[in-house]
Short mmCIF file of the C-alpha atoms (twelve columns), coordinates in Angstrom:
data_MODEL
# 
_entry.id   MODEL 
# 
loop_
_atom_site.group_PDB 
_atom_site.id 
_atom_site.type_symbol 
_atom_site.label_atom_id 
_atom_site.label_alt_id 
_atom_site.label_comp_id 
_atom_site.label_asym_id 
_atom_site.label_seq_id 
_atom_site.Cartn_x 
_atom_site.Cartn_y 
_atom_site.Cartn_z 
_atom_site.pdbx_PDB_model_num 
ATOM 1   C CA . MET A 1   58.548 45.445 55.093 1 
ATOM 2   C CA . ARG A 2   58.961 41.842 54.015 1 
ATOM 3   C CA . VAL A 3   60.798 39.582 56.469 1 
ATOM 4   C CA . ASP A 4   61.928 36.078 55.591 1 
ATOM 5   C CA . ARG A 5   61.951 33.306 58.144 1 
ATOM 6   C CA . LYS A 6   65.692 33.375 58.867 1 
ATOM 7   C CA . GLU A 7   65.615 37.116 59.395 1 
ATOM 8   C CA . PHE A 8   62.602 36.717 61.687 1 
ATOM 9   C CA . LEU A 9   64.487 34.190 63.813 1 
ATOM 10  C CA . ARG A 10  67.590 36.369 63.872 1 
ATOM 11  C CA . LEU A 11  65.548 39.303 65.151 1 
ATOM 12  C CA . LEU A 12  63.926 37.111 67.773 1 
ATOM 13  C CA . GLY A 13  67.371 36.332 69.075 1 
ATOM 14  C CA . LEU A 14  68.298 39.993 69.540 1 
ATOM 15  C CA . GLY A 15  66.623 40.103 72.941 1 
ATOM 16  C CA . ALA A 16  66.120 43.714 73.907 1 
ATOM 17  C CA . ALA A 17  66.860 44.989 70.418 1 
ATOM 18  C CA . ALA A 18  64.267 46.646 68.217 1 
ATOM 19  C CA . PRO A 19  61.055 44.629 67.778 1 
ATOM 20  C CA . LEU A 20  60.169 42.955 64.506 1 
ATOM 21  C CA . VAL A 21  57.806 44.835 62.217 1 
ATOM 22  C CA . LEU A 22  55.409 43.150 59.792 1 
ATOM 23  C CA . GLY A 23  52.992 44.822 57.416 1 
ATOM 24  C CA . CYS A 24  49.774 45.152 59.416 1 
ATOM 25  C CA . ASP A 25  48.658 46.831 62.640 1 
ATOM 26  C CA . THR A 26  48.017 45.263 66.060 1 
ATOM 27  C CA . GLY A 27  48.013 48.192 68.420 1 
ATOM 28  C CA . ARG A 28  45.997 48.059 71.621 1 
ATOM 29  C CA . ALA A 29  42.251 48.674 71.636 1 
ATOM 30  C CA . ASP A 30  42.781 52.036 73.356 1 
ATOM 31  C CA . GLY A 31  44.735 53.176 70.307 1 
ATOM 32  C CA . THR A 32  48.221 52.814 71.760 1 
ATOM 33  C CA . GLY A 33  50.639 51.124 69.444 1 
ATOM 34  C CA . ALA A 34  48.600 52.040 66.375 1 
ATOM 35  C CA . GLY A 35  50.478 52.670 63.153 1 
ATOM 36  C CA . GLU A 36  51.042 51.452 59.668 1 
ATOM 37  C CA . ASP A 37  52.972 48.353 60.780 1 
ATOM 38  C CA . VAL A 38  52.465 45.684 63.398 1 
ATOM 39  C CA . VAL A 39  54.959 45.028 66.154 1 
ATOM 40  C CA . LEU A 40  55.194 41.307 66.798 1 
ATOM 41  C CA . ALA A 41  55.944 40.213 70.333 1 
ATOM 42  C CA . ARG A 42  59.278 38.430 70.749 1 
ATOM 43  C CA . PRO A 43  59.255 35.026 72.467 1 
ATOM 44  C CA . ASP A 44  61.138 35.662 75.711 1 
ATOM 45  C CA . LEU A 45  61.966 31.983 76.106 1 
ATOM 46  C CA . PRO A 46  62.630 30.411 72.680 1 
ATOM 47  C CA . TRP A 47  62.488 26.621 72.673 1 
ATOM 48  C CA . PRO A 48  65.442 25.124 70.731 1 
ATOM 49  C CA . ARG A 49  63.477 22.110 69.412 1 
ATOM 50  C CA . TYR A 50  60.628 24.184 68.009 1 
ATOM 51  C CA . ASP A 51  61.653 24.239 64.364 1 
ATOM 52  C CA . ASP A 52  62.179 20.477 64.270 1 
ATOM 53  C CA . ALA A 53  58.864 19.654 65.976 1 
ATOM 54  C CA . VAL A 54  55.533 18.924 64.335 1 
ATOM 55  C CA . VAL A 55  53.506 21.872 65.650 1 
ATOM 56  C CA . ILE A 56  49.728 21.516 65.558 1 
ATOM 57  C CA . ASP A 57  47.175 24.116 66.622 1 
ATOM 58  C CA . ALA A 58  43.898 22.218 67.020 1 
ATOM 59  C CA . LEU A 59  41.742 25.263 66.338 1 
ATOM 60  C CA . ALA A 60  43.261 28.061 64.308 1 
ATOM 61  C CA . GLY A 61  43.715 29.395 60.804 1 
ATOM 62  C CA . PRO A 62  45.759 31.920 58.872 1 
ATOM 63  C CA . LEU A 63  43.089 34.572 59.576 1 
ATOM 64  C CA . PRO A 64  41.660 35.695 62.942 1 
ATOM 65  C CA . ILE A 65  38.731 33.520 64.020 1 
ATOM 66  C CA . SER A 66  36.603 35.077 66.736 1 
ATOM 67  C CA . ILE A 67  36.635 38.569 65.214 1 
ATOM 68  C CA . PRO A 68  36.829 38.187 61.421 1 
ATOM 69  C CA . GLN A 69  39.545 40.356 59.913 1 
ATOM 70  C CA . GLY A 70  40.344 39.740 56.296 1 
ATOM 71  C CA . ASP A 71  39.132 37.233 53.757 1 
ATOM 72  C CA . LEU A 72  40.360 35.083 50.909 1 
ATOM 73  C CA . PRO A 73  42.552 35.319 48.959 1 
ATOM 74  C CA . LEU A 74  45.146 35.745 51.700 1 
ATOM 75  C CA . THR A 75  47.084 38.998 51.754 1 
ATOM 76  C CA . GLU A 76  50.877 39.025 51.699 1 
ATOM 77  C CA . ALA A 77  50.940 40.048 55.372 1 
ATOM 78  C CA . VAL A 78  48.970 36.919 56.276 1 
ATOM 79  C CA . VAL A 79  51.120 34.764 54.007 1 
ATOM 80  C CA . GLU A 80  54.257 36.125 55.699 1 
ATOM 81  C CA . ALA A 81  52.837 35.355 59.140 1 
ATOM 82  C CA . VAL A 82  52.112 31.770 58.067 1 
ATOM 83  C CA . ARG A 83  55.620 31.374 56.648 1 
ATOM 84  C CA . VAL A 84  57.390 32.467 59.817 1 
ATOM 85  C CA . SER A 85  55.003 30.821 62.304 1 
ATOM 86  C CA . GLY A 86  56.630 27.391 62.437 1 
ATOM 87  C CA . ILE A 87  53.154 25.851 62.670 1 
ATOM 88  C CA . THR A 88  52.741 22.586 60.756 1 
ATOM 89  C CA . ALA A 89  48.965 22.117 60.787 1 
ATOM 90  C CA . VAL A 90  45.797 23.852 61.953 1 
ATOM 91  C CA . ASN A 91  42.216 22.699 62.394 1 
ATOM 92  C CA . ILE A 92  40.511 25.417 60.383 1 
ATOM 93  C CA . THR A 93  36.809 26.241 60.832 1 
ATOM 94  C CA . ALA A 94  35.400 25.433 57.398 1 
ATOM 95  C CA . ASN A 95  31.687 25.612 58.181 1 
ATOM 96  C CA . ALA A 96  29.432 28.648 57.984 1 
ATOM 97  C CA . MET A 97  26.608 29.561 60.335 1 
ATOM 98  C CA . PRO A 98  23.198 30.028 58.683 1 
ATOM 99  C CA . ARG A 99  22.317 33.622 57.896 1 
ATOM 100 C CA . ILE A 100 19.538 35.490 56.121 1 
ATOM 101 C CA . GLY A 101 19.157 34.076 52.627 1 
ATOM 102 C CA . VAL A 102 21.928 31.503 52.983 1 
ATOM 103 C CA . GLY A 103 21.517 28.179 54.768 1 
ATOM 104 C CA . ALA A 104 24.264 26.407 56.695 1 
ATOM 105 C CA . TYR A 105 24.849 23.870 53.919 1 
ATOM 106 C CA . ASP A 106 25.166 26.424 51.098 1 
ATOM 107 C CA . GLY A 107 27.345 28.752 53.155 1 
ATOM 108 C CA . THR A 108 29.586 25.877 54.193 1 
ATOM 109 C CA . ARG A 109 29.788 24.530 50.656 1 
ATOM 110 C CA . ALA A 110 31.109 27.914 49.501 1 
ATOM 111 C CA . LYS A 111 33.567 28.211 52.406 1 
ATOM 112 C CA . VAL A 112 34.992 24.720 51.925 1 
ATOM 113 C CA . ASP A 113 35.406 25.342 48.198 1 
ATOM 114 C CA . SER A 114 37.162 28.658 48.909 1 
ATOM 115 C CA . TRP A 115 39.740 27.092 51.225 1 
ATOM 116 C CA . ILE A 116 40.404 24.240 48.824 1 
ATOM 117 C CA . ALA A 117 40.893 26.779 46.014 1 
ATOM 118 C CA . GLU A 118 43.247 28.830 48.210 1 
ATOM 119 C CA . ALA A 119 45.359 25.748 48.947 1 
ATOM 120 C CA . GLU A 120 45.464 24.852 45.262 1 
ATOM 121 C CA . ALA A 121 46.491 28.409 44.371 1 
ATOM 122 C CA . ARG A 122 49.342 28.405 46.926 1 
ATOM 123 C CA . PRO A 123 50.799 24.862 46.836 1 
ATOM 124 C CA . GLU A 124 54.133 26.110 48.158 1 
ATOM 125 C CA . LEU A 125 52.399 27.439 51.298 1 
ATOM 126 C CA . LEU A 126 49.239 25.404 51.948 1 
ATOM 127 C CA . SER A 127 47.855 21.904 51.597 1 
ATOM 128 C CA . ILE A 128 44.716 20.056 52.705 1 
ATOM 129 C CA . ALA A 129 45.388 17.346 55.303 1 
ATOM 130 C CA . ARG A 130 43.355 14.165 54.926 1 
ATOM 131 C CA . SER A 131 45.699 11.832 56.808 1 
ATOM 132 C CA . GLY A 132 48.572 11.819 59.223 1 
ATOM 133 C CA . ALA A 133 50.891 11.281 56.264 1 
ATOM 134 C CA . ASP A 134 49.677 14.553 54.756 1 
ATOM 135 C CA . ILE A 135 50.708 16.435 57.896 1 
ATOM 136 C CA . ARG A 136 54.139 14.821 57.888 1 
ATOM 137 C CA . ALA A 137 54.525 15.727 54.206 1 
ATOM 138 C CA . ALA A 138 53.587 19.334 54.980 1 
ATOM 139 C CA . LYS A 139 56.265 19.446 57.669 1 
ATOM 140 C CA . GLU A 140 58.882 18.138 55.253 1 
ATOM 141 C CA . ALA A 141 57.891 20.678 52.598 1 
ATOM 142 C CA . GLY A 142 57.550 23.643 54.951 1 
ATOM 143 C CA . ARG A 143 53.855 24.059 54.189 1 
ATOM 144 C CA . LEU A 144 50.919 24.705 56.505 1 
ATOM 145 C CA . ALA A 145 48.469 21.778 56.442 1 
ATOM 146 C CA . LEU A 146 44.829 22.855 56.669 1 
ATOM 147 C CA . ILE A 147 42.582 20.361 58.461 1 
ATOM 148 C CA . LEU A 148 39.005 21.057 57.413 1 
ATOM 149 C CA . GLY A 149 36.812 21.079 60.511 1 
ATOM 150 C CA . PHE A 150 33.231 22.000 61.379 1 
ATOM 151 C CA . GLN A 151 32.269 23.758 64.606 1 
ATOM 152 C CA . ASP A 152 28.667 22.591 64.294 1 
ATOM 153 C CA . SER A 153 26.762 19.753 62.660 1 
ATOM 154 C CA . SER A 154 24.216 22.091 61.018 1 
ATOM 155 C CA . PRO A 155 25.838 21.896 57.538 1 
ATOM 156 C CA . PHE A 156 24.586 18.302 57.248 1 
ATOM 157 C CA . SER A 157 22.079 17.958 60.129 1 
ATOM 158 C CA . ASP A 158 19.989 14.822 59.468 1 
ATOM 159 C CA . ASP A 159 21.224 14.398 55.872 1 
ATOM 160 C CA . LEU A 160 24.260 12.188 56.374 1 
ATOM 161 C CA . THR A 161 24.889 12.017 52.633 1 
ATOM 162 C CA . ARG A 162 26.090 15.606 53.004 1 
ATOM 163 C CA . LEU A 163 28.487 14.454 55.711 1 
ATOM 164 C CA . ASP A 164 29.869 11.895 53.252 1 
ATOM 165 C CA . GLU A 165 30.142 14.641 50.631 1 
ATOM 166 C CA . PHE A 166 32.185 16.906 52.898 1 
ATOM 167 C CA . TYR A 167 34.341 13.978 53.958 1 
ATOM 168 C CA . GLY A 168 35.234 13.552 50.290 1 
ATOM 169 C CA . ASP A 169 36.380 17.192 50.268 1 
ATOM 170 C CA . GLY A 170 38.679 16.571 53.226 1 
ATOM 171 C CA . LEU A 171 36.508 17.100 56.315 1 
ATOM 172 C CA . ARG A 172 38.299 15.396 59.222 1 
ATOM 173 C CA . ILE A 173 36.987 17.022 62.435 1 
ATOM 174 C CA . VAL A 174 33.356 17.671 63.410 1 
ATOM 175 C CA . GLN A 175 32.196 19.456 66.533 1 
ATOM 176 C CA . LEU A 176 28.691 18.236 67.353 1 
ATOM 177 C CA . THR A 177 27.156 21.456 68.735 1 
ATOM 178 C CA . TYR A 178 28.066 25.126 68.916 1 
ATOM 179 C CA . ASN A 179 27.015 26.544 72.316 1 
ATOM 180 C CA . VAL A 180 23.272 26.049 71.827 1 
ATOM 181 C CA . GLU A 181 20.912 23.144 71.153 1 
ATOM 182 C CA . ASN A 182 20.708 21.556 67.725 1 
ATOM 183 C CA . SER A 183 19.336 18.333 66.279 1 
ATOM 184 C CA . VAL A 184 22.187 16.155 67.587 1 
ATOM 185 C CA . GLY A 185 22.589 17.466 71.130 1 
ATOM 186 C CA . PHE A 186 23.054 20.432 73.426 1 
ATOM 187 C CA . GLY A 187 25.658 23.146 73.626 1 
ATOM 188 C CA . CYS A 188 27.304 24.530 76.735 1 
ATOM 189 C CA . LEU A 189 24.863 27.477 76.893 1 
ATOM 190 C CA . ALA A 190 21.710 25.335 76.621 1 
ATOM 191 C CA . PRO A 191 19.762 25.660 79.889 1 
ATOM 192 C CA . ASP A 192 18.759 21.983 80.010 1 
ATOM 193 C CA . ASP A 193 21.398 19.674 78.568 1 
ATOM 194 C CA . GLN A 194 19.672 16.348 77.928 1 
ATOM 195 C CA . GLY A 195 22.639 14.806 76.145 1 
ATOM 196 C CA . LEU A 196 22.969 13.329 72.670 1 
ATOM 197 C CA . THR A 197 19.778 12.792 70.705 1 
ATOM 198 C CA . GLU A 198 19.137 9.630  68.721 1 
ATOM 199 C CA . LEU A 199 20.256 11.497 65.617 1 
ATOM 200 C CA . GLY A 200 23.355 12.542 67.521 1 
ATOM 201 C CA . ARG A 201 24.227 8.916  68.160 1 
ATOM 202 C CA . GLU A 202 23.730 8.157  64.463 1 
ATOM 203 C CA . VAL A 203 26.034 11.056 63.576 1 
ATOM 204 C CA . VAL A 204 28.747 9.862  65.969 1 
ATOM 205 C CA . ALA A 205 28.489 6.345  64.547 1 
ATOM 206 C CA . ARG A 206 28.851 7.666  60.990 1 
ATOM 207 C CA . LEU A 207 31.811 9.870  61.962 1 
ATOM 208 C CA . ASP A 208 33.462 6.795  63.454 1 
ATOM 209 C CA . GLU A 209 32.830 4.801  60.280 1 
ATOM 210 C CA . LEU A 210 34.305 7.512  58.073 1 
ATOM 211 C CA . GLY A 211 37.273 8.221  60.311 1 
ATOM 212 C CA . VAL A 212 36.344 11.763 61.334 1 
ATOM 213 C CA . LEU A 213 37.386 13.032 64.762 1 
ATOM 214 C CA . VAL A 214 34.483 13.816 67.108 1 
ATOM 215 C CA . ASP A 215 35.004 17.237 68.729 1 
ATOM 216 C CA . LEU A 216 33.008 18.127 71.861 1 
ATOM 217 C CA . SER A 217 34.521 21.519 72.677 1 
ATOM 218 C CA . HIS A 218 31.332 23.603 72.685 1 
ATOM 219 C CA . CYS A 219 29.039 20.840 73.917 1 
ATOM 220 C CA . GLY A 220 27.216 20.895 77.246 1 
ATOM 221 C CA . SER A 221 28.420 18.672 80.049 1 
ATOM 222 C CA . GLN A 222 25.985 15.784 79.495 1 
ATOM 223 C CA . THR A 223 26.309 15.922 75.707 1 
ATOM 224 C CA . SER A 224 30.093 15.868 76.155 1 
ATOM 225 C CA . LEU A 225 29.947 12.776 78.368 1 
ATOM 226 C CA . ASP A 226 27.489 11.074 76.005 1 
ATOM 227 C CA . GLY A 227 29.686 11.872 73.017 1 
ATOM 228 C CA . ILE A 228 32.780 10.432 74.679 1 
ATOM 229 C CA . GLN A 229 30.933 7.221  75.523 1 
ATOM 230 C CA . ALA A 230 29.102 6.941  72.190 1 
ATOM 231 C CA . SER A 231 32.223 7.074  70.030 1 
ATOM 232 C CA . ALA A 232 33.982 3.805  69.322 1 
ATOM 233 C CA . GLY A 233 37.312 5.603  69.283 1 
ATOM 234 C CA . PRO A 234 39.083 8.527  70.943 1 
ATOM 235 C CA . VAL A 235 37.512 11.997 70.816 1 
ATOM 236 C CA . SER A 236 38.736 15.503 71.570 1 
ATOM 237 C CA . PHE A 237 38.058 18.807 73.215 1 
ATOM 238 C CA . THR A 238 40.123 20.614 70.582 1 
ATOM 239 C CA . HIS A 239 39.813 24.026 72.269 1 
ATOM 240 C CA . THR A 240 38.724 24.474 75.868 1 
ATOM 241 C CA . GLY A 241 39.878 25.285 79.400 1 
ATOM 242 C CA . CYS A 242 39.636 23.729 82.859 1 
ATOM 243 C CA . ASN A 243 36.756 24.464 85.212 1 
ATOM 244 C CA . ALA A 244 38.948 23.608 88.191 1 
ATOM 245 C CA . VAL A 245 41.112 26.637 87.335 1 
ATOM 246 C CA . TYR A 246 38.302 28.997 86.288 1 
ATOM 247 C CA . ARG A 247 34.651 27.961 86.013 1 
ATOM 248 C CA . HIS A 248 33.058 28.969 82.724 1 
ATOM 249 C CA . PRO A 249 30.469 27.332 80.434 1 
ATOM 250 C CA . ARG A 250 33.131 26.788 77.753 1 
ATOM 251 C CA . ASN A 251 35.514 25.020 80.139 1 
ATOM 252 C CA . LYS A 252 35.376 21.352 81.125 1 
ATOM 253 C CA . ASP A 253 35.155 19.535 84.442 1 
ATOM 254 C CA . ASP A 254 37.957 17.198 85.480 1 
ATOM 255 C CA . GLU A 255 35.630 14.216 85.020 1 
ATOM 256 C CA . ALA A 256 35.224 14.969 81.323 1 
ATOM 257 C CA . LEU A 257 38.906 15.837 80.819 1 
ATOM 258 C CA . ARG A 258 39.963 12.576 82.444 1 
ATOM 259 C CA . LEU A 259 37.454 10.523 80.462 1 
ATOM 260 C CA . VAL A 260 38.689 11.956 77.147 1 
ATOM 261 C CA . ALA A 261 42.240 11.041 78.155 1 
ATOM 262 C CA . ASP A 262 41.246 7.578  79.368 1 
ATOM 263 C CA . ARG A 263 39.707 6.888  75.944 1 
ATOM 264 C CA . GLY A 264 42.887 7.996  74.168 1 
ATOM 265 C CA . GLY A 265 41.790 11.508 73.201 1 
ATOM 266 C CA . VAL A 266 43.491 14.883 73.463 1 
ATOM 267 C CA . VAL A 267 42.458 18.134 75.171 1 
ATOM 268 C CA . GLY A 268 43.512 21.414 73.531 1 
ATOM 269 C CA . ILE A 269 43.826 24.539 75.696 1 
ATOM 270 C CA . TYR A 270 42.727 27.812 74.107 1 
ATOM 271 C CA . LEU A 271 43.940 31.422 74.276 1 
ATOM 272 C CA . MET A 272 40.622 33.042 75.148 1 
ATOM 273 C CA . PRO A 273 39.119 35.287 77.862 1 
ATOM 274 C CA . PHE A 274 37.444 32.196 79.339 1 
ATOM 275 C CA . LEU A 275 40.595 31.381 81.326 1 
ATOM 276 C CA . ASN A 276 40.292 34.072 84.009 1 
ATOM 277 C CA . PRO A 277 37.574 36.102 85.776 1 
ATOM 278 C CA . GLU A 278 38.302 39.601 84.467 1 
ATOM 279 C CA . GLY A 279 40.442 41.483 81.995 1 
ATOM 280 C CA . GLU A 280 42.408 39.999 79.146 1 
ATOM 281 C CA . ALA A 281 43.792 36.523 79.675 1 
ATOM 282 C CA . THR A 282 47.559 36.396 80.061 1 
ATOM 283 C CA . ALA A 283 50.107 33.816 78.973 1 
ATOM 284 C CA . GLU A 284 50.402 32.796 82.627 1 
ATOM 285 C CA . HIS A 285 46.683 31.982 82.657 1 
ATOM 286 C CA . VAL A 286 47.209 29.783 79.601 1 
ATOM 287 C CA . LEU A 287 50.030 27.952 81.362 1 
ATOM 288 C CA . ASP A 288 47.911 27.507 84.504 1 
ATOM 289 C CA . HIS A 289 45.239 25.700 82.475 1 
ATOM 290 C CA . LEU A 290 47.878 23.711 80.588 1 
ATOM 291 C CA . ASP A 291 49.493 22.586 83.833 1 
ATOM 292 C CA . HIS A 292 46.144 21.525 85.293 1 
ATOM 293 C CA . ALA A 293 45.201 19.602 82.159 1 
ATOM 294 C CA . LEU A 294 48.557 17.829 82.217 1 
ATOM 295 C CA . ASN A 295 48.011 16.869 85.857 1 
ATOM 296 C CA . VAL A 296 44.519 15.508 85.150 1 
ATOM 297 C CA . CYS A 297 44.991 13.971 81.704 1 
ATOM 298 C CA . GLY A 298 48.668 13.061 81.600 1 
ATOM 299 C CA . ALA A 299 51.400 14.194 79.236 1 
ATOM 300 C CA . ASP A 300 50.085 12.128 76.299 1 
ATOM 301 C CA . HIS A 301 46.682 13.809 76.139 1 
ATOM 302 C CA . VAL A 302 47.138 17.604 76.134 1 
ATOM 303 C CA . GLY A 303 47.787 20.071 73.319 1 
ATOM 304 C CA . ILE A 304 46.935 23.593 72.144 1 
ATOM 305 C CA . GLY A 305 43.796 24.723 70.330 1 
ATOM 306 C CA . SER A 306 44.335 28.471 70.420 1 
ATOM 307 C CA . ASP A 307 41.090 29.668 68.751 1 
ATOM 308 C CA . GLN A 308 43.262 32.361 67.139 1 
ATOM 309 C CA . GLY A 309 44.500 33.350 63.728 1 
ATOM 310 C CA . ILE A 310 48.164 32.960 62.873 1 
ATOM 311 C CA . VAL A 311 48.265 36.574 61.718 1 
ATOM 312 C CA . PRO A 312 48.038 38.807 64.801 1 
ATOM 313 C CA . LEU A 313 44.643 40.217 65.732 1 
ATOM 314 C CA . ASP A 314 44.554 43.904 64.807 1 
ATOM 315 C CA . VAL A 315 43.111 45.699 67.839 1 
ATOM 316 C CA . SER A 316 43.785 49.284 66.773 1 
ATOM 317 C CA . ARG A 317 41.902 51.867 64.744 1 
ATOM 318 C CA . GLU A 318 38.329 50.736 64.092 1 
ATOM 319 C CA . PHE A 319 38.664 47.503 66.033 1 
ATOM 320 C CA . GLN A 320 36.323 48.405 68.898 1 
ATOM 321 C CA . ALA A 321 33.421 49.198 66.560 1 
ATOM 322 C CA . GLN A 322 33.988 45.954 64.665 1 
ATOM 323 C CA . PHE A 323 34.283 43.999 67.906 1 
ATOM 324 C CA . ASP A 324 31.080 45.517 69.296 1 
ATOM 325 C CA . ALA A 325 29.182 44.718 66.093 1 
ATOM 326 C CA . VAL A 326 30.272 41.078 66.086 1 
ATOM 327 C CA . SER A 327 29.502 40.756 69.796 1 
ATOM 328 C CA . ALA A 328 26.003 42.206 69.301 1 
ATOM 329 C CA . GLN A 329 25.368 39.825 66.418 1 
ATOM 330 C CA . ARG A 330 26.447 36.816 68.486 1 
ATOM 331 C CA . GLU A 331 24.325 37.990 71.407 1 
ATOM 332 C CA . ALA A 332 21.283 38.322 69.126 1 
ATOM 333 C CA . MET A 333 21.881 34.774 67.823 1 
ATOM 334 C CA . GLY A 334 22.042 33.443 71.385 1 
ATOM 335 C CA . ILE A 335 25.527 32.002 70.927 1 
ATOM 336 C CA . ALA A 336 27.560 34.497 72.965 1 
ATOM 337 C CA . ALA A 337 29.246 32.984 76.020 1 
ATOM 338 C CA . PRO A 338 29.977 34.989 79.192 1 
ATOM 339 C CA . ARG A 339 33.102 37.193 78.983 1 
ATOM 340 C CA . GLU A 340 32.757 37.649 75.217 1 
ATOM 341 C CA . ASP A 341 32.813 41.396 75.883 1 
ATOM 342 C CA . THR A 342 36.550 40.981 76.461 1 
ATOM 343 C CA . ILE A 343 38.904 40.972 73.471 1 
ATOM 344 C CA . PRO A 344 39.370 37.296 72.501 1 
ATOM 345 C CA . TYR A 345 43.151 37.052 72.565 1 
ATOM 346 C CA . VAL A 346 46.212 36.923 74.821 1 
ATOM 347 C CA . PRO A 347 48.303 40.065 74.200 1 
ATOM 348 C CA . GLU A 348 51.697 38.411 74.856 1 
ATOM 349 C CA . LEU A 349 50.797 35.628 72.423 1 
ATOM 350 C CA . ASN A 350 49.420 37.846 69.669 1 
ATOM 351 C CA . HIS A 351 52.189 36.996 67.204 1 
ATOM 352 C CA . PRO A 352 52.846 34.228 64.650 1 
ATOM 353 C CA . ARG A 353 55.428 32.388 66.805 1 
ATOM 354 C CA . ARG A 354 53.026 32.133 69.769 1 
ATOM 355 C CA . MET A 355 53.386 28.356 69.950 1 
ATOM 356 C CA . GLU A 356 57.135 28.741 70.482 1 
ATOM 357 C CA . THR A 357 56.463 31.265 73.237 1 
ATOM 358 C CA . ILE A 358 54.199 28.746 74.984 1 
ATOM 359 C CA . ALA A 359 56.875 26.063 74.591 1 
ATOM 360 C CA . GLY A 360 59.488 28.353 76.100 1 
ATOM 361 C CA . MET A 361 57.224 29.209 79.018 1 
ATOM 362 C CA . MET A 362 56.572 25.518 79.616 1 
ATOM 363 C CA . ALA A 363 60.310 24.958 79.773 1 
ATOM 364 C CA . GLY A 364 60.524 27.837 82.234 1 
ATOM 365 C CA . ARG A 365 58.034 26.031 84.441 1 
ATOM 366 C CA . GLY A 366 60.168 22.918 84.435 1 
ATOM 367 C CA . HIS A 367 58.479 20.773 81.788 1 
ATOM 368 C CA . SER A 368 60.798 18.423 79.914 1 
ATOM 369 C CA . ASP A 369 61.462 18.739 76.196 1 
ATOM 370 C CA . ASP A 370 59.599 15.471 75.594 1 
ATOM 371 C CA . VAL A 371 56.454 16.773 77.310 1 
ATOM 372 C CA . ILE A 372 56.673 20.089 75.467 1 
ATOM 373 C CA . GLU A 373 57.011 18.304 72.127 1 
ATOM 374 C CA . LYS A 374 53.874 16.309 72.880 1 
ATOM 375 C CA . VAL A 375 51.897 19.433 73.751 1 
ATOM 376 C CA . MET A 376 53.203 21.305 70.710 1 
ATOM 377 C CA . GLY A 377 51.727 18.722 68.359 1 
ATOM 378 C CA . ALA A 378 52.856 15.135 68.865 1 
ATOM 379 C CA . ASN A 379 49.758 14.264 70.885 1 
ATOM 380 C CA . PHE A 380 47.360 15.567 68.257 1 
ATOM 381 C CA . MET A 381 49.506 13.954 65.560 1 
ATOM 382 C CA . ARG A 382 49.090 10.581 67.280 1 
ATOM 383 C CA . LEU A 383 45.333 11.124 67.699 1 
ATOM 384 C CA . PHE A 384 44.798 12.141 64.071 1 
ATOM 385 C CA . GLY A 385 46.697 9.101  62.864 1 
ATOM 386 C CA . GLU A 386 44.574 6.794  65.009 1 
ATOM 387 C CA . VAL A 387 41.275 8.281  63.850 1 
ATOM 388 C CA . TRP A 388 42.041 9.109  60.201 1 
ATOM 389 C CA . GLY A 389 44.691 6.540  59.410 1 
ATOM 390 C CA . GLY A 390 48.062 7.251  57.866 1 
# 
């Protein structure tokens, strides 16, 4: 069934009444909850300022990310999820990993072009964000602003003219490495992180010149520290967790978190199985990492980078086979982090209004509305404006 935004909000307010149904399936991996429609979790603690806030997810997209489900053009179920989400902007992964017969540049060129074409085909729903002003305009118009980001530097490598080319398309965030070593530095799974290479320093300098945000989320510890120091401006861990809460290669030490904050950057907390030692991560685990990051970094330097799609992850029917295939492929490529055998989502937050749920839970833990508004998007909004302009 088709549900407009007002009806969605009305149903959310019904408390224990019947759950909202949207046209796809997100039953549990064991098959429970499977059916023709998806039941969307209701935020137990709605936050009254949510719809007025600029809400930014610093790593997300309309479609699921870690386990690809669906492709362009967007289906009506995905479009409906975007419409009701209340999210203003997302940092969308616009690069492609190299695969047999297709290099990273060619694959990325096609992916960037596809997202630009999708935004042009749905101007009432989507836009490409090249400046802070573009995000504010998207909020005013009720659109979702897509921030084109790369999760690796392989699409341009040592050819910085390609970096300039993608910047012209709207590229505004670049993560230097993705888990393993590349020509600019070392990922968090590299056994011997020697930090940024000379090319890496050239890349950071060029990103600074262009006004592209340096992202160090998947970088190793030394490469992260080098990247923070090498950039002339603030940088980000757009999607990570805190090693002090749960130690994992994808999480960051307090030293790095504090240094990002001290340089004016923002740390985004993700909704991944890297937040806890076993089983699916819960919303409480997310809040534990958020609270720690706020204590270390301060209220002006923390946000959300969920690493999720806005449309709920469908974990019923053939999901397990699909999940196992993707996991095996990542393992064979050497890019699989520990705990990737656990479904990459938080069940209570597997719905389009997940950011509102997080806001409500923050309020339940005693955070002020001003702090919540910063975490929901104001901090990343400030950072983007400083780095991109506008």
